[in-house]
Legacy VTK file of the C-alpha trace (Angstrom):
# vtk DataFile Version 3.0
C-alpha trace
ASCII
DATASET POLYDATA
POINTS 286 float
-42.242 -10.945 29.144
-39.011 -10.135 27.407
-37.434 -13.029 25.580
-33.778 -13.872 25.201
-32.786 -15.548 21.966
-30.109 -18.189 22.234
-28.125 -19.818 19.490
-27.967 -23.603 19.917
-25.422 -24.974 19.600
-23.157 -22.151 20.629
-21.331 -20.760 17.656
-17.619 -20.146 17.558
-17.498 -16.846 15.698
-13.788 -16.642 14.953
-10.538 -18.380 15.701
-7.290 -16.630 14.901
-3.663 -16.943 15.879
-0.709 -14.638 15.626
2.867 -14.333 16.778
3.710 -11.484 19.120
6.605 -9.378 17.873
9.855 -10.532 19.444
8.471 -13.859 20.589
8.222 -17.328 19.104
5.055 -18.025 21.040
1.669 -17.526 19.444
-1.589 -16.522 21.090
-4.837 -18.058 19.907
-7.897 -15.887 20.417
-11.453 -17.091 19.909
-14.966 -15.839 20.557
-17.932 -18.029 21.417
-21.404 -16.574 21.269
-23.036 -16.771 24.696
-26.315 -14.881 24.399
-28.244 -12.205 22.563
-31.134 -10.033 23.648
-34.395 -9.837 21.827
-34.710 -6.947 19.358
-36.469 -4.658 21.845
-33.633 -2.143 22.047
-33.743 0.976 19.883
-30.521 1.633 17.963
-28.157 0.610 20.802
-24.899 2.524 20.260
-22.810 1.728 23.334
-22.669 -0.499 26.391
-20.847 -0.363 29.716
-20.644 -2.726 32.685
-21.002 -1.456 36.234
-19.259 -3.853 38.657
-21.006 -2.228 41.639
-24.447 -3.489 40.657
-23.306 -6.117 38.113
-25.545 -4.653 35.433
-24.881 -3.698 31.815
-26.013 -0.232 30.721
-27.064 0.365 27.105
-27.322 3.734 25.341
-30.235 3.723 22.874
-30.287 6.456 20.214
-33.888 5.618 19.226
-33.814 7.824 16.147
-31.137 9.647 14.192
-27.628 9.896 15.631
-27.486 13.689 15.269
-31.078 14.653 16.018
-32.131 16.391 19.238
-35.485 14.683 19.629
-35.664 13.632 23.312
-36.245 10.028 22.208
-32.992 8.570 23.529
-32.831 6.428 26.637
-30.653 4.127 28.738
-31.468 0.447 29.317
-30.120 -2.040 31.838
-29.314 -5.692 31.226
-28.310 -8.489 33.553
-25.073 -10.396 32.985
-27.012 -13.243 31.376
-28.643 -10.937 28.829
-32.066 -10.320 30.352
-33.523 -6.821 29.922
-33.802 -5.707 33.537
-35.251 -2.292 32.619
-35.807 -1.212 29.015
-36.239 2.511 29.712
-34.237 3.008 32.868
-33.594 6.700 32.155
-35.185 8.664 29.312
-35.193 12.236 28.099
-31.958 12.077 26.143
-31.478 12.953 22.470
-29.057 10.473 20.891
-26.912 9.001 23.693
-23.663 7.351 22.685
-20.485 6.850 24.762
-20.695 6.191 28.500
-18.361 6.231 31.492
-18.850 5.506 35.195
-17.166 7.276 38.094
-18.170 7.261 41.779
-21.762 6.198 41.216
-22.393 8.546 38.299
-23.019 7.571 34.689
-21.580 10.083 32.205
-23.186 10.013 28.749
-22.401 11.923 25.554
-25.524 13.362 23.942
-24.690 15.157 20.655
-23.483 18.492 22.076
-23.790 17.896 25.793
-22.657 15.621 28.583
-25.419 14.130 30.713
-24.595 12.996 34.258
-26.951 10.428 35.775
-27.010 9.320 39.400
-27.076 5.540 39.187
-28.707 4.974 42.573
-31.679 7.287 41.969
-31.845 6.876 38.162
-32.140 10.647 37.813
-30.377 13.072 35.501
-28.303 15.066 37.947
-26.725 17.532 35.543
-26.323 18.375 31.868
-23.280 20.226 30.585
-23.449 21.895 27.166
-20.150 21.784 25.310
-19.752 25.018 23.369
-18.868 24.368 19.741
-19.406 20.600 19.924
-21.118 19.022 16.927
-21.017 15.234 17.403
-19.810 14.104 20.812
-19.168 10.397 20.578
-17.121 8.340 23.018
-16.263 9.077 26.625
-13.678 7.715 29.061
-12.755 8.606 32.638
-9.331 8.300 34.264
-8.637 7.231 37.844
-8.773 10.841 39.051
-12.191 11.522 37.577
-11.045 13.497 34.542
-13.500 12.928 31.694
-12.302 12.788 28.069
-14.810 13.122 25.223
-14.328 12.717 21.466
-16.056 14.915 18.906
-15.924 12.836 15.751
-17.203 15.550 13.420
-15.114 18.415 14.775
-11.912 16.327 15.184
-11.429 17.308 18.822
-11.066 15.678 22.201
-12.534 17.580 25.120
-11.698 17.381 28.803
-14.235 17.794 31.592
-12.364 18.601 34.788
-13.789 20.111 37.963
-17.005 20.947 36.133
-15.278 22.874 33.338
-14.973 21.694 29.723
-11.919 22.612 27.642
-10.416 21.396 24.378
-7.786 18.827 25.383
-6.577 17.941 21.890
-7.133 19.382 18.442
-4.812 17.838 15.884
-5.131 17.925 12.096
-3.755 14.364 11.940
-7.043 13.049 13.281
-9.703 12.378 10.665
-12.580 11.113 12.791
-11.608 10.404 16.408
-14.048 8.045 18.075
-13.154 5.444 20.707
-11.188 6.550 23.775
-9.601 4.667 26.668
-7.974 6.448 29.609
-5.003 4.610 31.108
-2.467 5.514 33.782
-0.095 7.537 31.603
-1.711 7.704 28.181
-5.006 8.221 26.436
-5.748 5.633 23.757
-7.594 6.820 20.639
-9.004 4.978 17.632
-9.429 7.128 14.528
-12.565 5.941 12.767
-11.492 7.687 9.577
-7.918 6.458 9.157
-8.114 3.138 11.014
-5.073 4.106 13.102
-4.796 3.278 16.806
-2.982 6.018 18.730
-1.670 6.673 22.193
-1.157 10.186 23.551
0.707 10.899 26.777
-1.132 13.208 29.158
2.039 15.264 29.459
2.779 16.268 25.839
-0.407 15.016 24.066
1.709 13.807 21.148
-0.139 11.323 18.934
1.899 8.133 18.545
0.524 5.467 16.161
0.723 1.971 17.675
-1.305 -0.077 15.162
-3.190 0.422 11.919
-5.608 -1.332 9.601
-8.604 -1.135 11.961
-11.495 0.051 9.776
-14.162 2.332 11.270
-13.021 1.685 14.850
-15.618 2.523 17.481
-14.888 1.199 20.986
-11.571 0.462 22.737
-11.264 -2.090 25.535
-8.285 -3.298 27.549
-8.087 -7.101 27.243
-5.246 -7.866 29.672
-1.538 -8.546 29.143
-1.106 -5.339 27.141
-3.719 -6.317 24.563
-6.813 -4.448 23.402
-10.072 -5.234 21.679
-11.416 -2.647 19.240
-14.983 -2.919 17.969
-15.677 -1.545 14.494
-19.061 -0.105 13.599
-19.631 -2.004 10.301
-19.652 -5.316 12.237
-16.130 -6.362 13.197
-13.875 -6.590 16.235
-10.092 -6.800 16.334
-7.630 -8.120 18.909
-4.628 -5.793 19.047
-1.315 -6.374 20.767
1.536 -4.083 19.837
1.480 -3.737 16.065
-0.300 -7.054 15.592
-3.937 -6.698 14.510
-6.213 -9.712 14.071
-9.918 -9.870 13.303
-11.861 -11.925 15.848
-15.438 -11.024 14.934
-17.227 -10.416 11.650
-21.009 -10.073 11.575
-21.309 -7.990 8.413
-22.931 -10.847 6.488
-25.646 -10.938 9.159
-26.082 -7.160 8.771
-25.194 -6.652 12.433
-23.099 -3.677 13.432
-20.544 -3.743 16.231
-20.683 -0.291 17.771
-19.128 0.898 21.058
-18.586 -2.444 22.813
-17.383 -3.313 26.329
-15.156 -6.111 27.566
-15.722 -7.464 31.077
-12.290 -8.906 31.811
-13.371 -10.694 35.001
-16.022 -12.579 33.025
-14.025 -12.749 29.766
-17.179 -11.458 28.153
-17.351 -9.136 25.136
-20.640 -7.184 25.003
-21.515 -5.807 21.561
-24.344 -3.374 20.715
-25.589 -4.034 17.179
-26.952 -0.545 16.406
-29.471 -1.135 13.573
-29.772 -4.743 14.776
-31.627 -3.408 17.864
-30.036 -6.009 20.114
-26.952 -6.706 22.191
-24.776 -9.805 21.711
-22.333 -11.341 24.202
-19.296 -13.464 23.349
-16.944 -15.376 25.617
-13.270 -14.712 24.866
-10.744 -17.525 25.052
-6.991 -17.077 24.587
LINES 1 287
286 0 1 2 3 4 5 6 7 8 9 10 11 12 13 14 15 16 17 18 19 20 21 22 23 24 25 26 27 28 29 30 31 32 33 34 35 36 37 38 39 40 41 42 43 44 45 46 47 48 49 50 51 52 53 54 55 56 57 58 59 60 61 62 63 64 65 66 67 68 69 70 71 72 73 74 75 76 77 78 79 80 81 82 83 84 85 86 87 88 89 90 91 92 93 94 95 96 97 98 99 100 101 102 103 104 105 106 107 108 109 110 111 112 113 114 115 116 117 118 119 120 121 122 123 124 125 126 127 128 129 130 131 132 133 134 135 136 137 138 139 140 141 142 143 144 145 146 147 148 149 150 151 152 153 154 155 156 157 158 159 160 161 162 163 164 165 166 167 168 169 170 171 172 173 174 175 176 177 178 179 180 181 182 183 184 185 186 187 188 189 190 191 192 193 194 195 196 197 198 199 200 201 202 203 204 205 206 207 208 209 210 211 212 213 214 215 216 217 218 219 220 221 222 223 224 225 226 227 228 229 230 231 232 233 234 235 236 237 238 239 240 241 242 243 244 245 246 247 248 249 250 251 252 253 254 255 256 257 258 259 260 261 262 263 264 265 266 267 268 269 270 271 272 273 274 275 276 277 278 279 280 281 282 283 284 285
């Protein structure tokens, strides 16, 4: 039987406050640890929540992040942190970013995109991306266009109608990682520079909106124009406009905070700990 480890009493990880630019009001943001899985996962790099089945999907590298070894797999967790299926789908190399669209789970896998049918738990299709070296995050817009970052090659690809093209190649980017598709813009966190960008779909111009976010990994919308950005070394930041505040720091515990996911309806931040081989969940209050 899989065990779930709980921290009793619940620990308030961070409490910060800041003043939004142009306002005298301040917003207090805090995280409270809710649960953690046992250390049965294998280098969990990213998580995503599927509201259709109310399950959390976890990409396990299970080896080296750039090695094509067929050891990678996807796990499923329940909303209360139980491991529903440790090896739900296997046969991947080093899966990282994930996106869901119309019952399909899209996963980056070093130099390819793997498409999994969620209902049947079968790999439906794999798409090799010519020239890709380290595909990392993935995001899907409302029309089903899939954007993929290549952190090593400093590119963002677009998968549209089954065809992959280079959507953005800009020398400003040092190590593009986290992506978030919104109605009019694509949000990008540069893991190398710590700069948070937005790029309109029309002109693709990179516009910095915030900075000072070290080794940013995952981007999540947090409501009211705010974002949460998880940072691989073991931090998370609450970002609104130019204001950047740290809300999580697990570096002392030697826990990473890789490509996280925020479930706004549950106010729950789900964090894969990479070398920690577990997933943590925190309740957000603001």
